[in-house]
C-alpha positions as CSV (number, residue, x, y, z in Angstrom):
1,X,60.5,17.7,-164.9
2,X,63.2,15.5,-163.0
3,X,60.7,15.4,-159.9
4,X,58.2,13.7,-162.5
5,X,60.9,11.2,-164.0
6,X,61.5,10.3,-160.6
7,X,58.3,9.4,-159.3
8,X,57.6,7.1,-162.4
9,X,60.8,5.3,-161.9
10,X,59.9,4.6,-158.4
11,X,56.0,3.6,-159.2
12,X,57.8,1.0,-161.9
13,X,60.1,-0.3,-159.5
14,X,57.9,-1.0,-157.2
15,X,55.1,-2.3,-159.5
16,X,58.1,-5.1,-160.7
17,X,59.2,-5.9,-157.2
18,X,55.2,-6.9,-156.1
19,X,55.5,-8.7,-159.5
20,X,58.3,-10.7,-158.4
21,X,57.0,-11.3,-155.1
22,X,53.8,-12.5,-156.8
23,X,56.1,-15.2,-158.8
24,X,58.6,-16.0,-155.7
25,X,55.7,-17.0,-153.6
26,X,55.4,-20.9,-153.1
27,X,52.6,-22.9,-154.5
28,X,49.3,-23.3,-151.8
29,X,49.7,-26.7,-150.6
30,X,47.2,-29.4,-151.8
31,X,44.5,-29.7,-148.6
32,X,44.5,-33.2,-147.4
33,X,41.8,-35.6,-148.0
34,X,39.4,-35.8,-145.1
35,X,39.2,-39.4,-143.8
36,X,35.8,-41.0,-144.0
37,X,34.6,-41.6,-140.3
38,X,32.4,-45.1,-140.4
39,X,29.1,-44.0,-140.3
40,X,29.8,-41.5,-143.6
41,X,27.7,-42.5,-146.6
42,X,30.5,-44.5,-149.5
43,X,30.1,-43.1,-152.6
44,X,30.3,-45.8,-155.0
45,X,29.3,-46.8,-158.7
46,X,28.5,-50.7,-157.9
47,X,29.8,-53.2,-155.6
48,X,30.0,-56.9,-156.1
49,X,27.8,-58.8,-153.9
50,X,28.0,-62.6,-153.5
51,X,24.8,-64.9,-152.0
52,X,25.1,-68.1,-151.8
53,X,21.7,-70.2,-152.5
54,X,20.7,-73.3,-151.9
55,X,16.9,-74.8,-152.9
56,X,15.0,-77.5,-151.9
57,X,11.4,-79.2,-152.4
58,X,8.7,-80.0,-150.1
59,X,10.5,-83.2,-149.4
60,X,14.1,-81.7,-149.0
61,X,15.2,-82.8,-152.0
62,X,17.4,-80.1,-153.9
63,X,15.9,-77.8,-156.5
64,X,18.3,-78.1,-159.9
65,X,18.2,-76.1,-163.0
66,X,17.4,-73.2,-162.0
67,X,18.3,-69.9,-163.6
68,X,18.6,-66.4,-162.8
69,X,14.7,-65.6,-164.2
70,X,14.0,-67.7,-161.2
71,X,14.6,-65.6,-158.5
72,X,13.6,-62.6,-156.9
73,X,16.8,-60.5,-154.8
74,X,15.4,-57.9,-152.4
75,X,18.5,-55.8,-151.0
76,X,16.8,-53.2,-148.0
77,X,13.3,-54.1,-149.6
78,X,14.7,-52.7,-153.1
79,X,14.5,-55.4,-156.1
80,X,17.9,-56.0,-157.7
81,X,19.4,-57.0,-161.2
82,X,21.1,-60.3,-160.6
83,X,24.2,-60.5,-162.6
84,X,25.1,-64.4,-162.8
85,X,24.1,-67.4,-161.4
86,X,26.9,-70.1,-160.7
87,X,25.9,-73.6,-160.3
88,X,27.8,-76.4,-158.2
89,X,29.0,-77.9,-161.4
90,X,30.6,-75.1,-162.3
91,X,31.8,-73.5,-159.1
92,X,34.6,-74.8,-157.1
93,X,33.7,-75.5,-153.3
94,X,36.0,-74.5,-150.6
95,X,35.3,-76.4,-147.5
96,X,36.7,-75.6,-143.8
97,X,36.0,-78.5,-141.4
98,X,35.9,-77.4,-138.1
99,X,36.6,-80.4,-135.3
100,X,36.0,-80.2,-131.4
101,X,38.4,-82.0,-129.5
102,X,37.4,-80.7,-125.8
103,X,36.1,-83.1,-123.5
104,X,32.9,-82.6,-123.7
105,X,32.6,-84.7,-127.6
106,X,35.7,-86.9,-126.6
107,X,33.3,-89.8,-126.7
108,X,31.7,-89.3,-129.7
109,X,34.8,-88.3,-131.5
110,X,36.0,-91.4,-133.6
111,X,32.6,-92.2,-135.2
112,X,32.1,-88.4,-136.2
113,X,35.7,-88.3,-137.9
114,X,35.1,-91.6,-140.0
115,X,32.0,-89.7,-141.1
116,X,33.6,-86.8,-142.1
117,X,36.1,-88.1,-143.7
118,X,33.4,-90.1,-145.9
119,X,31.8,-86.7,-146.7
120,X,34.8,-85.2,-147.6
121,X,35.7,-88.1,-150.1
122,X,31.9,-88.1,-151.5
123,X,31.1,-84.4,-152.3
124,X,34.2,-82.9,-153.0
125,X,35.5,-82.6,-156.9
126,X,38.9,-82.8,-158.2
127,X,39.1,-78.7,-158.4
128,X,37.5,-78.3,-154.7
129,X,39.6,-77.9,-151.4
130,X,39.3,-78.2,-147.9
131,X,41.0,-77.0,-144.6
132,X,41.0,-78.6,-141.0
133,X,41.0,-76.8,-138.2
134,X,40.9,-78.0,-134.4
135,X,38.6,-76.2,-131.9
136,X,40.7,-76.7,-128.1
137,X,42.7,-74.0,-126.3
138,X,43.0,-72.4,-129.3
139,X,42.4,-72.6,-133.1
140,X,45.0,-74.6,-135.1
141,X,45.3,-75.1,-138.2
142,X,45.4,-78.8,-139.1
143,X,45.3,-79.2,-143.0
144,X,46.0,-76.2,-145.4
145,X,43.7,-75.8,-148.1
146,X,43.8,-79.6,-150.3
147,X,42.6,-82.3,-151.8
148,X,40.0,-84.6,-150.2
149,X,42.7,-87.1,-150.1
150,X,45.0,-85.6,-148.6
151,X,42.6,-83.5,-146.2
152,X,40.9,-86.9,-145.3
153,X,44.6,-88.2,-143.6
154,X,44.9,-85.1,-141.5
155,X,41.8,-85.3,-140.7
156,X,42.1,-89.0,-139.3
157,X,45.3,-88.1,-137.6
158,X,43.4,-85.8,-134.9
159,X,43.1,-86.9,-131.7
160,X,40.7,-85.7,-128.7
161,X,41.5,-83.8,-126.0
162,X,41.5,-82.3,-122.5
163,X,41.4,-78.8,-123.1
164,X,39.4,-75.9,-123.0
165,X,37.6,-74.4,-126.1
166,X,37.9,-71.4,-127.9
167,X,34.9,-71.7,-129.9
168,X,34.7,-68.0,-131.3
169,X,38.1,-67.9,-132.3
170,X,38.1,-70.8,-134.0
171,X,35.3,-70.2,-136.3
172,X,36.6,-66.4,-136.6
173,X,40.0,-67.8,-137.6
174,X,38.6,-70.1,-140.2
175,X,36.2,-67.7,-141.9
176,X,39.4,-65.3,-141.7
177,X,41.4,-68.3,-143.3
178,X,38.6,-68.7,-146.1
179,X,38.5,-64.9,-147.1
180,X,42.3,-64.4,-147.5
181,X,42.7,-67.4,-149.7
182,X,40.1,-69.2,-151.2
183,X,39.7,-67.8,-154.3
184,X,37.3,-65.4,-155.8
185,X,33.9,-66.7,-156.9
186,X,34.0,-69.9,-155.1
187,X,31.5,-71.3,-152.9
188,X,32.6,-71.2,-149.1
189,X,31.2,-73.4,-145.9
190,X,32.2,-73.9,-142.6
191,X,31.2,-77.6,-141.2
192,X,31.7,-77.5,-137.6
193,X,31.1,-80.5,-135.3
194,X,31.2,-78.9,-131.7
195,X,28.8,-77.9,-128.8
196,X,29.2,-74.4,-129.4
197,X,30.5,-73.8,-125.8
198,X,33.2,-71.4,-125.5
199,X,35.7,-71.2,-122.4
200,X,38.9,-69.9,-123.7
201,X,38.2,-67.4,-126.7
202,X,40.4,-64.6,-126.0
203,X,37.3,-62.3,-125.7
204,X,36.1,-64.1,-122.9
205,X,39.0,-64.8,-120.8
206,X,39.8,-60.8,-121.0
207,X,35.8,-60.2,-119.9
208,X,36.1,-62.3,-117.3
209,X,39.2,-60.9,-115.6
210,X,37.9,-57.6,-116.8
211,X,35.0,-58.3,-114.9
212,X,37.5,-59.6,-111.4
213,X,39.6,-56.2,-111.8
214,X,36.3,-54.1,-111.4
215,X,35.4,-55.3,-108.2
216,X,39.4,-55.1,-106.9
217,X,40.2,-56.8,-103.6
218,X,36.3,-57.7,-103.1
219,X,37.0,-60.9,-105.1
220,X,39.0,-61.8,-102.4
221,X,35.8,-61.8,-100.1
222,X,32.9,-63.8,-102.4
223,X,32.4,-67.6,-101.9
224,X,32.3,-69.9,-104.9
225,X,28.5,-69.4,-105.7
226,X,29.3,-66.0,-105.9
227,X,32.4,-66.2,-107.4
228,X,31.3,-68.6,-110.2
229,X,27.7,-66.4,-110.8
230,X,30.3,-63.0,-111.5
231,X,31.8,-65.1,-114.0
232,X,29.0,-66.4,-115.8
233,X,27.8,-62.8,-116.1
234,X,30.8,-61.6,-117.2
235,X,31.2,-64.5,-119.6
236,X,27.7,-64.3,-121.1
237,X,27.9,-60.5,-121.8
238,X,31.2,-60.6,-123.7
239,X,29.5,-64.0,-125.4
240,X,26.9,-61.8,-126.8
241,X,29.7,-59.8,-128.5
242,X,31.8,-62.3,-129.8
243,X,28.8,-63.9,-131.4
244,X,28.6,-60.6,-133.6
245,X,32.1,-60.7,-134.3
246,X,32.5,-64.2,-135.3
247,X,29.0,-63.4,-137.6
248,X,30.3,-60.6,-139.3
249,X,33.6,-62.4,-140.4
250,X,31.3,-65.6,-141.7
251,X,29.5,-62.7,-143.7
252,X,32.6,-61.2,-144.8
253,X,33.9,-64.6,-145.9
254,X,30.9,-65.1,-147.7
255,X,30.6,-68.1,-145.8
256,X,27.8,-70.6,-145.5
257,X,27.8,-71.9,-141.7
258,X,27.0,-76.0,-140.8
259,X,27.1,-77.4,-137.4
260,X,26.2,-80.5,-136.2
261,X,25.8,-80.4,-132.0
262,X,27.4,-83.9,-130.7
263,X,25.6,-83.7,-127.1
264,X,22.1,-84.3,-128.4
265,X,19.6,-83.6,-125.9
266,X,22.0,-83.0,-123.1
267,X,22.9,-80.1,-124.2
268,X,19.4,-78.6,-122.2
269,X,21.8,-79.5,-119.2
270,X,23.0,-75.9,-118.8
271,X,23.1,-72.3,-119.6
272,X,26.1,-72.4,-121.5
273,X,25.1,-75.3,-123.5
274,X,21.9,-73.8,-124.8
275,X,23.7,-70.5,-125.5
276,X,26.3,-72.3,-127.5
277,X,23.4,-74.1,-129.6
278,X,21.5,-70.7,-130.5
279,X,25.2,-69.1,-131.7
280,X,25.5,-72.1,-134.5
281,X,21.7,-71.7,-135.5
282,X,22.3,-67.8,-135.2
283,X,25.2,-68.2,-138.0
284,X,23.4,-71.1,-139.7
285,X,20.2,-69.1,-140.3
286,X,22.1,-65.8,-140.7
287,X,24.6,-67.1,-143.8
288,X,22.0,-69.6,-145.1
289,X,23.1,-73.2,-143.5
290,X,21.6,-75.1,-140.7
291,X,22.2,-75.8,-137.6
292,X,22.0,-79.5,-137.0
293,X,21.0,-80.9,-133.3
294,X,20.7,-84.8,-133.7
295,X,19.3,-87.4,-130.8
296,X,22.4,-88.8,-130.4
297,X,21.9,-92.2,-127.9
298,X,24.2,-92.6,-125.3
299,X,27.4,-94.9,-125.8
300,X,28.7,-94.8,-122.1
301,X,26.1,-96.9,-120.5
302,X,26.8,-100.2,-118.5
303,X,24.9,-102.3,-120.2
304,X,27.6,-103.1,-123.8
305,X,25.4,-104.5,-126.0
306,X,23.2,-101.3,-125.8
307,X,26.4,-99.4,-126.1
308,X,27.1,-101.2,-129.9
309,X,23.7,-100.8,-130.7
310,X,23.4,-96.8,-130.2
311,X,26.6,-96.3,-131.4
312,X,25.2,-98.0,-134.7
313,X,22.1,-96.0,-134.7
314,X,24.1,-92.7,-134.2
315,X,26.2,-93.3,-136.9
316,X,23.7,-93.5,-139.5
317,X,22.1,-90.7,-138.2
318,X,25.3,-89.2,-138.4
319,X,25.3,-89.9,-141.9
320,X,22.0,-89.2,-143.0
321,X,23.4,-85.3,-142.1
322,X,26.4,-85.6,-144.1
323,X,24.4,-86.8,-146.7
324,X,21.6,-83.9,-146.6
325,X,24.9,-81.5,-146.2
326,X,26.5,-83.3,-149.3
327,X,23.2,-82.9,-151.4
328,X,22.4,-79.2,-150.6
329,X,26.3,-78.8,-151.6
330,X,26.0,-80.4,-154.9
331,X,23.2,-78.4,-155.9
332,X,24.0,-74.9,-154.2
333,X,23.6,-71.6,-156.4
334,X,26.0,-69.1,-156.1
335,X,23.7,-65.6,-156.9
336,X,26.1,-62.1,-157.9
337,X,24.5,-59.2,-158.5
338,X,26.0,-55.3,-158.4
339,X,24.2,-53.1,-155.6
340,X,24.6,-48.9,-156.6
341,X,23.0,-48.2,-153.3
342,X,25.1,-46.0,-150.9
343,X,25.4,-47.5,-147.1
344,X,27.6,-46.2,-144.5
345,X,30.7,-48.1,-143.7
346,X,30.0,-51.4,-141.8
347,X,26.1,-50.9,-142.1
348,X,24.6,-54.4,-141.9
349,X,22.2,-54.9,-145.4
350,X,19.5,-56.8,-145.4
351,X,18.7,-59.7,-148.3
352,X,15.9,-61.5,-149.1
353,X,16.2,-64.4,-151.9
354,X,12.8,-66.0,-153.0
355,X,11.7,-68.1,-155.9
356,X,9.2,-66.5,-158.6
357,X,7.0,-69.3,-158.9
358,X,8.2,-72.5,-156.6
359,X,5.8,-71.5,-153.5
360,X,6.4,-75.1,-152.4
361,X,10.1,-74.5,-152.7
362,X,12.4,-73.4,-149.5
363,X,15.4,-71.2,-150.1
364,X,18.0,-70.8,-147.9
365,X,20.1,-67.8,-148.5
366,X,22.9,-65.3,-146.3
367,X,20.4,-62.7,-144.9
368,X,22.5,-59.8,-144.9
369,X,26.1,-58.8,-145.6
370,X,28.6,-55.5,-143.9
371,X,29.4,-52.8,-146.2
372,X,33.2,-53.1,-146.8
373,X,35.4,-50.5,-149.2
């Protein structure tokens, strides 16, 4: 009997010890969430997308008074329901004005400056804001977002220089400034006066130096022509990457891009000028703006009378361009909708905006957006 009692006690103690061990064990650690790679599909209930839109008739005049039902919006060829549509009379305007102060625009600078000042005075209302940047050796913020009067004073204080041109860095910096500082739900616009050439953005300078390092000591044996060809090749390749980077910045900031190239017909003189104008055209097309290439007449000939006459003609032409931009901005629509599609992070999503019953009208709108968290 004692033996059986002892066995019972032993088993009981073992069971109690077992239970104590279970309760003494620390809780299992919570598994860490897995990082989301860039190509993983983002699961979202909805994503608010902002689409600035300009509509003009066959004569180029803005079409006003349109409602949400007048528009048709496709996202990756799928119809979307427009949540709201804001018009220029109720949606504040945020303008960033960028002036190229390099030698390439020196001869044209003064009347560009005065015409741009008149443009700001004409298009801006009390609740609108402007920001002034210069495009020189590096991006320079001349005037943080402020009223028309204060921005005009800052604009007139700018003087041209003989610096290099950091075009990509300047446009990218301006777009990022709007993204961070312009209130949500505003109409954002970048107006650039430049030939689009870039000689000094960080990405360009880095690519040229990397190209030299790749060939090592051989660079010292190259003649001037070969060295120039190597520099151009490195710069052109880097420019393609910079173009994509800046375009993404403009899209992420919901910013419409307008440009005025003061080079006129002389932009065809070299490959860099051609590439610069193509940059601005692509930025404008993708965001719903326009890249103007006016045929300015020369103002530095030996004929003083002809120079004065050409200045007058150029001023009138520039005024017409700014009037066209101002007219579009006064009648701009701001379409907003919620996308419920699942797309990978950083995917470029194509958009197509049209009118339901106005085949004669021309619609300019952003052509897509990049998926963000």
